[in-house]
N, C-alpha and C positions, 0 to 999 in steps of 0.2 A: 937512554930510557928504557925500559922494559915494555914489550908489546904482549899483552895479556890475553889469553884464549878468549875468543868471542867478544873482546873490547871492540866497541864502534869507533872508528877515527872520524868519521863523519857520516851525517844521517841526511837522506834524500830531501832536498829540497830546504835544507838549512844552510844558511851561509859557511863557507868553508874558511877557517880561520888560520888554517896552517899546512904546509905539506909536509910529507913523512917520506923519507927514505930508507926504506927496511935494510938493516945490516945483515939480519938473519931471520929466519921464518917467514911466512907469507901472509898476505891480505887478499881476502875474496871482494870482489867488487859484485855486489848483490841487487838484482831488480825486483822490486817489490810490484805484484800484480794488482789489479783493480779488485780480484776475487780472494786476496789475503794470501794466495800463494807468493813464493819467492824463488828466484832461479839464479844462480852463479853465472855472470855473464863475464868474467875477467878475474885474472889473477896477477898479483904484483908481489914480486919477491926483491932479491937484492939487484935485480937488473933495473927496477924501475922506481917510480914514485907515486905516491896515494894523494891526491889533491891536483890532478893533472888540469882541471878547468880552470883553476886560479891562475896557471901558466899561460892559459888561453885565453885570458881576459875575462872570465866569468867567476862569479863568487858562489855559484851552486852546482849540484850535481843531481841528477834524477836516481843516482845510485848509492846504495849505503856502502861504506868500505868497513869489513869486519874482520878482525884477526881470526885466521883459521888454524894457524900453527904459530905458537909463542915464539918470540924473538926478540931482537933489539933494533932500535931506529937511532 
């Protein structure tokens, strides 16, 4: 499955329905502030997975997972 530039794999405080193991490209973990600003707080590539809270027993994250470099999962 293709990972398109700027695609959101999961939104903050919305149930995570699946995890993603990127085979290429990378995904930014973005924190959105109360003042509307955003900051990249993590990066996931082929060594990791997107949706870690699900594996830790939670269904939500405070972060957005957004594709920063297209690739495949």
